[in-house]
C-alpha positions in Angstrom: -9.2 207.1 71.2 -10.6 207.1 74.7 -8.5 208.8 77.5 -8.5 207.3 81.1 -10.1 209.4 83.5 -8.8 207.7 86.6 -5.0 207.4 85.9 -4.3 207.5 89.6 -6.4 204.3 90.2 -5.0 202.4 87.4 -1.2 203.5 88.6 -1.8 202.3 92.3 -3.2 198.9 90.8 -0.3 198.4 88.6 2.1 199.3 91.1 0.4 196.9 93.8 0.4 194.0 91.1 4.2 194.6 90.5 5.1 194.7 94.0 3.2 191.6 95.1 4.9 189.8 92.1 8.3 191.0 93.4 7.7 189.9 96.9 6.6 186.5 95.7 9.6 186.2 93.6 12.0 187.1 96.6 10.0 184.9 98.8 10.8 182.0 96.4 14.3 182.8 95.9 15.1 182.9 99.8 13.1 179.6 100.2 15.5 178.1 97.4 18.8 179.5 99.3 17.5 178.0 102.4 17.2 174.4 101.0 20.5 175.0 99.2 22.1 175.7 102.4 20.5 172.9 104.1 21.6 170.4 101.6 25.1 171.9 101.7 25.2 171.4 105.5 24.0 167.9 105.2 26.6 167.1 102.7 29.4 168.2 104.6 28.4 166.7 107.7 28.4 163.5 106.2 31.8 163.6 104.7 34.2 162.3 107.4 38.0 163.9 107.6 40.2 161.9 105.4 42.8 160.4 107.6 46.1 159.3 105.7 47.6 156.3 107.4 51.0 156.4 105.6 52.7 159.5 104.5 54.3 159.0 101.2 57.8 160.5 101.0 60.0 161.1 97.9 62.5 158.3 99.0 59.3 155.9 99.4 58.2 156.6 96.1 61.5 155.6 94.3 62.0 152.5 96.3 60.4 149.3 94.5 
């Protein structure tokens, strides 16, 4: 079995690779959340408030 003679260099490289992957993942998640927020705003902007022309009362429901 061969011992690693330069473990500090290997450790720094592994940490850098892990950090880069984590940053890429967070960037992707932020992008998806931004798109989700944009789609939600567009959907709520298109939806007009519902206007009820006639108010239904209990007496009106019983009248035939």
